ROKOLRO-127670 format. One record per residue (C-alpha): residue in three letters; x, y, z. Coordinates in steps of 0.001 Angstrom, whole numbers, padded with zeros to 6 digits, always signed. Layout:
BEGIN
ALAXYZ/...
***
This chain:
BEGIN
UNK+175431+049498+049265/UNK+178527+048196+050593/UNK+181026+048294+047723/UNK+182690+044362+047734/UNK+185789+045548+045182/UNK+189271+046451+046521/UNK+189607+049467+044114/UNK+192794+051144+046597/UNK+193574+053456+043569/UNK+190444+055253+043653/UNK+189932+057269+046599/UNK+185956+058373+046646/UNK+184622+059713+043138/UNK+184011+058201+040018/UNK+184500+059246+036698/UNK+180371+059338+035393/UNK+177558+060994+034428/UNK+174819+062342+036618/UNK+171823+059801+035790/UNK+169413+061899+038443/UNK+168969+065553+038746/UNK+171510+068039+037574/UNK+173272+070033+040280/UNK+174910+072782+039767/UNK+175942+073782+043178/UNK+175694+072462+046666/UNK+172145+071891+048391/UNK+171508+073271+051383/UNK+171971+070106+054142/UNK+169341+068195+056527/UNK+169712+069690+060019/UNK+171761+067028+062276/UNK+170149+068580+065480/UNK+166763+066940+064692/UNK+167887+063064+065813/UNK+164484+062046+066770/UNK+163723+063122+062551/UNK+166768+060814+061873/UNK+165616+058006+064093/UNK+162223+057719+062447/UNK+163810+057941+058853/UNK+166314+055278+059918/UNK+162892+053075+060943/UNK+161308+053699+058081/UNK+163916+053091+055652/UNK+165108+049954+057346/UNK+160933+049142+057350/UNK+161100+048445+053354/UNK+164264+046594+053038/UNK+166079+049611+052024/UNK+169390+047376+053085/UNK+172633+046622+051151/UNK+170554+042704+051037/UNK+167419+044374+050355/UNK+169149+046188+047096/UNK+171028+043339+045847/UNK+167343+041044+045994/UNK+165754+043874+044021/UNK+168086+045197+041185/UNK+169507+041622+041189/UNK+173232+041468+040377/UNK+173700+043087+037125/UNK+172129+045896+038145/UNK+173174+046363+041608/UNK+177106+045890+040377/UNK+176041+048777+037553/UNK+175625+051465+040244/UNK+179166+050913+041607/UNK+180376+051519+038000/UNK+178434+054573+037917/UNK+175926+053245+035865/UNK+172346+053637+036862/UNK+170432+052795+033466/UNK+169830+049526+035047/UNK+168692+050176+038406/UNK+166362+052829+037126/UNK+164924+050367+034792/UNK+164422+048055+038175/UNK+162534+050352+039631/UNK+160043+051157+037831/UNK+157069+050037+039559/UNK+155633+051071+042983/UNK+156525+049187+045576/UNK+158027+050637+048944/UNK+161784+049676+048291/UNK+161514+051017+044542/UNK+160567+054198+045252/UNK+163090+055050+047821/UNK+165982+053944+045930/UNK+164895+056092+043354/UNK+164490+058783+045658/UNK+167307+058825+047663/UNK+169710+056611+045890/UNK+168760+057464+042381/UNK+167826+061470+043110/UNK+164780+061036+040897/UNK+161649+063790+041486/UNK+159005+061334+043719/UNK+155014+062054+044107/UNK+154713+063482+047276/UNK+151884+060703+048042/UNK+153585+058221+046571/UNK+155786+058487+049815/UNK+153733+059815+052624/UNK+153009+056579+053207/UNK+156469+055293+053529/UNK+158166+058389+055333/UNK+157780+060947+058101/UNK+157714+063293+054852/UNK+156289+066467+056727/UNK+159307+066284+058932/UNK+161620+065277+056475/UNK+160691+068397+054616/UNK+161465+070693+057723/UNK+164572+069095+058883/UNK+165689+069084+055149/UNK+165908+065672+054260/UNK+163574+066519+051572/UNK+162486+069183+049306/UNK+159603+069966+047450/UNK+160297+070454+043488/UNK+157332+070881+041125/UNK+154575+071190+043087/UNK+153285+068102+044068/UNK+156637+066623+044066/UNK+159350+065924+046373/UNK+163457+065393+046070/UNK+166445+064385+048057/UNK+168677+066279+049598/UNK+171295+064106+049840/UNK+172777+060773+048595/UNK+171745+057959+051146/UNK+173663+055031+050252/UNK+172506+051747+052130/UNK+175788+049747+053664/UNK+176314+046375+055010/UNK+178818+047048+058656/UNK+181122+043956+058876/UNK+178776+042402+061439/UNK+175672+042479+059608/UNK+174759+045790+060549/UNK+173014+047959+058476/UNK+174082+051595+058160/UNK+173206+054291+055749/UNK+176570+056377+054472/UNK+175465+060380+053556/UNK+177211+062385+050876/UNK+176483+065424+048526/UNK+173708+064708+045852/UNK+175343+062803+043417/UNK+178152+061844+045173/UNK+177886+058285+046958/UNK+179930+055473+044255/UNK+177365+053734+043120/UNK+174730+056366+043497/UNK+173553+058661+041141/UNK+176482+058880+039146/UNK+179634+059700+040294/UNK+180420+063418+040958/UNK+178004+065758+039958/UNK+179838+069090+041220/UNK+183077+070345+041314/UNK+182580+072549+044137/UNK+185324+072994+046865/UNK+183248+071965+049538/UNK+181532+068808+047953/UNK+181351+065694+049970/UNK+181894+062079+048490/UNK+180547+059027+050189/UNK+182132+055501+050004/UNK+184850+054499+047128/UNK+187152+051580+047192/UNK+189635+053280+048836/UNK+187560+053784+052199/UNK+186306+050069+052934/UNK+190177+049459+051897/UNK+191074+051431+055158/UNK+187942+050013+057032/UNK+188642+046160+056394/UNK+193068+046341+057175/UNK+192060+048375+059854/UNK+192712+046777+063785/UNK+188948+045881+065241/UNK+189771+045534+068889/UNK+188159+047116+071358/UNK+189890+051077+072439/UNK+189413+053640+074365/UNK+189682+056388+072412/UNK+189823+056642+068516/UNK+190346+059442+065902/UNK+189068+059505+062433/UNK+191500+062379+060614/UNK+190020+063413+057450/UNK+186632+062031+057724/UNK+184739+062730+055335/UNK+181474+060894+055046/UNK+182180+059676+058231/UNK+182856+056093+057033/UNK+185760+055263+059578/UNK+183731+057017+062331/UNK+181003+054519+062133/UNK+183378+052072+061974/UNK+185568+053006+064872/UNK+181796+053707+067297/UNK+181721+050228+067211/UNK+184624+049218+069444/UNK+185742+052928+070365/UNK+184258+054017+073800/UNK+185336+057449+072180/UNK+185558+059062+068743/UNK+186930+061971+067795/UNK+186754+063273+063630/UNK+188161+065895+062361/UNK+187843+067665+058947/UNK+188906+070687+056749/UNK+185873+071171+055531/UNK+183179+072062+057786/UNK+180306+070372+055252/UNK+181944+067291+056014/UNK+181178+067301+059694/UNK+177751+068354+059161/UNK+178082+064819+056610/UNK+179097+062847+059269/UNK+176324+063672+061947/UNK+173550+062812+059494/UNK+175533+059517+058624/UNK+175753+058429+061998/UNK+172874+059481+063362/UNK+171146+057798+060604/UNK+173201+054762+061228/UNK+171785+054656+064899/UNK+175717+055142+065928/UNK+177068+057156+068987/UNK+177696+060591+067616/UNK+181333+061336+067220/UNK+183231+064547+068938/UNK+183527+066715+065719/UNK+186264+069040+065174/UNK+187134+071241+062551/UNK+191008+071452+061398/UNK+193482+070393+058992/UNK+195780+067280+059412/UNK+196365+067392+063947/UNK+195525+071028+064317/UNK+192148+070153+065538/UNK+193740+067826+068625/UNK+195319+069585+071617/UNK+198904+068871+072314/UNK+197841+066749+075285/UNK+195286+064282+073222/UNK+196532+060919+072293/UNK+194701+058056+070748/UNK+194939+054105+070705/UNK+193760+053932+067429/UNK+193958+056629+064596/UNK+192615+056037+060977/UNK+192914+058437+058186/UNK+191999+058051+054384/UNK+193501+061851+053796/UNK+193517+063686+050224/UNK+196164+061784+049179/UNK+196363+062833+045820/UNK+199358+064246+044457/UNK+198461+067212+042074/UNK+200162+070805+041398/UNK+197650+073141+043260/UNK+194480+071875+045209/UNK+191571+072390+043275/UNK+189344+069882+045140/UNK+189381+069631+048481/UNK+188081+066300+048486/UNK+191220+064706+047196/UNK+194210+067141+046680/UNK+196270+067705+049793/UNK+197160+071092+048836/UNK+201000+070618+049968/UNK+203834+069896+047225/UNK+204457+066540+046285/UNK+203903+063953+049202/UNK+204035+066276+051601/UNK+200546+065981+053013/UNK+201224+062299+053678/UNK+204810+062714+054301/UNK+203765+065079+057772/UNK+200466+063042+058775/UNK+202668+060228+059176/UNK+205417+061767+061213/UNK+203216+063671+063497/UNK+201231+060413+064272/UNK+203841+059040+066403/UNK+203022+061728+069281/UNK+199318+061673+069527/UNK+199417+057839+069970/UNK+199214+055989+072983/UNK+201560+052814+074130/UNK+200453+049794+072061/UNK+198581+052251+069945/UNK+197650+052076+066093/UNK+197602+054200+063281/UNK+196567+053035+059933/UNK+196549+055670+057027/UNK+196195+055148+053024/UNK+198377+057390+051432/UNK+200766+058165+047493/UNK+204406+058429+047549/UNK+206891+059391+044547/UNK+209172+057389+043215/UNK+212206+059561+042832/UNK+214609+059203+040156/UNK+217671+058401+041685/UNK+216189+057321+045298/UNK+215133+054364+046664/UNK+211420+054329+047165/UNK+211937+052415+050370/UNK+214176+054521+052292/UNK+212294+057464+051437/UNK+209249+055541+053370/UNK+211212+054223+056012/UNK+212663+058559+056361/UNK+208483+058915+057461/UNK+208194+056520+059997/UNK+208365+059055+063394/UNK+210664+057165+066281/UNK+209051+054805+068820/UNK+207046+053778+066145/UNK+207196+049970+064457/UNK+205938+050304+060714/UNK+204181+047839+057891/UNK+204111+049628+054922/UNK+202900+048209+051893/UNK+202779+049591+048062/UNK+199860+047707+046733/UNK+200086+049923+043572/UNK+202699+051956+041480/UNK+201637+053980+038190/UNK+203878+056141+035658/UNK+203281+059760+035818/UNK+201457+059531+032424/UNK+199206+057190+034081/UNK+198717+058845+037356/UNK+198018+062056+036081/UNK+195068+060756+033530/UNK+193530+058898+036590/UNK+192429+061850+038426/UNK+191659+064590+034995/UNK+189631+061873+034194/UNK+188603+061431+038143/UNK+187686+065197+037695/UNK+186115+064889+034239/UNK+188701+067261+032648/UNK+188394+064899+029695/UNK+185193+065657+029047/UNK+186097+069553+029262/UNK+187649+071569+026398/UNK+190525+069863+024737/UNK+192914+072612+025064/UNK+191861+073379+029125/UNK+192465+069530+029690/UNK+195972+069308+027722/UNK+197183+072476+029806/UNK+196061+070650+033104/UNK+197890+067706+031653/UNK+200665+069824+030944/UNK+200676+071234+033992/UNK+200504+067968+036396/UNK+203379+067141+034124/UNK+205287+069885+034768/UNK+205727+069537+038295/UNK+206282+065742+038149/UNK+209647+066636+035616/UNK+210077+069275+038331/UNK+210116+067056+041328/UNK+212143+064152+039511/UNK+208989+062173+040084/UNK+209171+059223+037666/UNK+205767+057135+039087/UNK+203917+057066+042108/UNK+202919+054953+044821/UNK+200033+054020+046309/UNK+199596+051745+049761/UNK+198687+050902+053542/UNK+200898+052317+056198/UNK+200330+051517+059290/UNK+202288+052137+062780/UNK+202354+050823+066480/UNK+203716+052675+069434/UNK+206329+050911+071417/UNK+208475+051504+073382/UNK+211117+048298+072709/UNK+214448+048979+071443/UNK+215337+048868+067927/UNK+211864+049566+066472/UNK+211140+046811+063309/UNK+210358+048851+060049/UNK+209013+046542+056919/UNK+208210+048182+053445/UNK+207133+045873+050769/UNK+205695+045905+047301/UNK+202672+042895+047471/UNK+200739+043724+044540/UNK+198650+040756+044852/UNK+195484+039911+045894/UNK+193967+039399+049412/UNK+191507+038884+051696/UNK+189757+041335+053175/UNK+188762+041991+056219/UNK+192466+042032+057247/UNK+192680+043978+060905/UNK+193141+040692+062396/UNK+196092+039773+059432/UNK+198192+043199+060392/UNK+197163+042841+064533/UNK+198972+039095+064060/UNK+202234+040753+061912/UNK+202744+042908+064892/UNK+202134+040161+067508/UNK+204727+037890+065349/UNK+207549+041453+065332/UNK+206886+041347+069791/UNK+207356+037392+069225/UNK+210915+037365+066992/UNK+212184+040617+068510/UNK+212590+038760+071723/UNK+213626+035525+071253/UNK+216899+034455+069356/UNK+217961+031430+067601/UNK+218332+029719+070935/UNK+214534+030396+072297/UNK+213281+029346+068652/UNK+214733+026703+068992/UNK+213352+025810+072070/UNK+209739+027465+070820/UNK+206346+025073+069872/UNK+205173+026639+066855/UNK+201501+025269+064771/UNK+201269+025779+060994/UNK+198509+028243+060474/UNK+195281+027012+058716/UNK+194296+026851+055519/UNK+198504+026998+054673/UNK+198744+024753+051281/UNK+201783+022698+049508/UNK+202781+023015+046115/UNK+205881+020706+044810/UNK+207320+021980+041405/UNK+208732+019921+039386/UNK+209326+018567+035908/UNK+206498+015425+035080/UNK+207862+012013+036535/UNK+211065+013663+038423/UNK+211728+011917+041693/UNK+211937+014863+043556/UNK+210509+018537+043181/UNK+212913+021425+041911/UNK+211745+023461+044621/UNK+208459+023515+047624/UNK+205991+026249+047623/UNK+203516+027040+051212/UNK+200893+029286+049958/UNK+198439+030747+052038/UNK+194703+030413+051175/UNK+193436+033662+053640/UNK+194996+036996+054197/UNK+197721+038317+052332/UNK+197606+034932+050734/UNK+201560+034835+050531/UNK+203485+032110+048751/UNK+207162+031140+049719/UNK+209602+028874+048529/UNK+211163+026466+051252/UNK+213676+023507+050937/UNK+212692+020031+051828/UNK+213913+020651+055302/UNK+211675+023467+055797/UNK+208442+021770+054084/UNK+209091+018703+056491/UNK+209238+020963+059362/UNK+206085+023333+058915/UNK+204391+019837+058121/UNK+205068+018397+061500/UNK+204643+021462+063166/UNK+201571+020952+065486/UNK+202668+022249+068945/UNK+203258+019113+070509/UNK+207000+019126+069973/UNK+209562+021822+070110/UNK+211375+023081+067124/UNK+214979+021373+067906/UNK+213446+017684+068571/UNK+211335+018157+065473/UNK+214828+019194+063999/UNK+216852+016112+065430/UNK+214085+014203+063925/UNK+214315+015197+060288/UNK+218197+015259+060548/UNK+218326+011181+061470/UNK+215477+010698+058781/UNK+217745+012602+055939/UNK+220914+011080+057227/UNK+222386+014774+058050/UNK+224324+016198+061338/UNK+221670+017496+063794/UNK+223997+020265+065262/UNK+224553+021900+061704/UNK+221075+021256+060904/UNK+219925+023169+064058/UNK+222652+026105+063217/UNK+221459+026680+059834/UNK+217252+026307+059932/UNK+217100+029376+062912/UNK+216827+031523+059520/UNK+213953+029555+057683/UNK+211890+029260+060943/UNK+212221+033267+061563/UNK+210665+034037+058364/UNK+208220+031729+058417/UNK+206827+033334+061663/UNK+207864+037085+060007/UNK+205516+036122+057059/UNK+202620+033998+058584/UNK+203378+030616+057853/UNK+204336+029307+061075/UNK+202543+030760+065263/UNK+204210+030296+068515/UNK+201874+027644+070158/UNK+199677+028676+072623/
***
């Protein structure tokens, strides 16, 4: 079940109770060597319509949405029958024991028992050993994300275990990163901190060779299961932290990472806590990525960063960018330190523990922040592109507004525009031909009945959905841009229309043209 929301701050886990079997320790995993069993299990799941679309049709929109909130009761009520799909939903998504006889005609049961996908319970019943979650790929692919029991967001109710090695499924952060990743065909891709393997699965669709790393060997095992059950090529799986598993001479065309970015005192939970002080893990990851990229290659991360008293947060992030890389950094959300601590204490279920223990942990988080003079924590996206150009472009901005995923093409177009603007001075802009990007609308704001608007706004309907204020010349210029006339000739015509000196208009307008190109309202024709 592919989530449709963009909830970036929630990384992989969710708060909630375990609606299925209670699990106090990590269960043995299915064998990752039995590819024949994974293939037969995949065929059986697809044959029963155990897919994202099949679930929506079976459960209905309210129960389907409730699963994304870690509420399983509506789904349990919707699967009280004996159809193949209802049985498989209860078995793999809700972790309910199912009579052996009921699944005997649906799955290769004995092979699944032997290879570890299922286990016997209470004599004549079987239960799943892992969460199996249907996930819709960007091209309509039917994929399956494997994770530990009770740990698939939208599965059996959130984190059912606080074991250090627990591997979670897909959350808002995972899908956000997948959505912003540039999806051009590449020779090599690196998924650093792969978790359940969702980024490696996406990368396998457009990369000839995929390497996936994780500090947690259990995560590598589960990634192998995710890829096999989804019918994707196997990845080169390597154990280790950050870039340690990668040889010094290995470089990639694409690097992606949804790292354990939570800024916390200590490293209680491997899946989310980086184990370094403050935001050092994210900083280290970004700074080391430059040496691992091929020319023109992209590195894309989700990250948290500190807002430190007396320090500009944008300058802080600019200092992270490695030499030889362009960068586009977007801050999507900011939380004060109390909101941030409460979010992650709840994520771990600490608010349901002993009140004194909860207060002590809360105090520890605030002590850590105060010692570092941190007043807030930002969350966002960081994209690097390796370039040989002199004077790399670094854009750091705050954009908390709604966007339209996927944004991979939008990210690639941003850097294409960076190249264009870097190569063209004002004279070249005036000689250039431009087109207004599709689905840009114009809004005029002013008092009712006024002859002229107070200001004009151009607004994108797709991608970043930016809005920018322009003067009447800028609005008129953008409206005429269809690639036919050069910018200079358009300005000359506007000057004649409004009675302005064309030389002065040509002199003052390139800055506005540059801004409209930079923000994606205009694109070079051809």
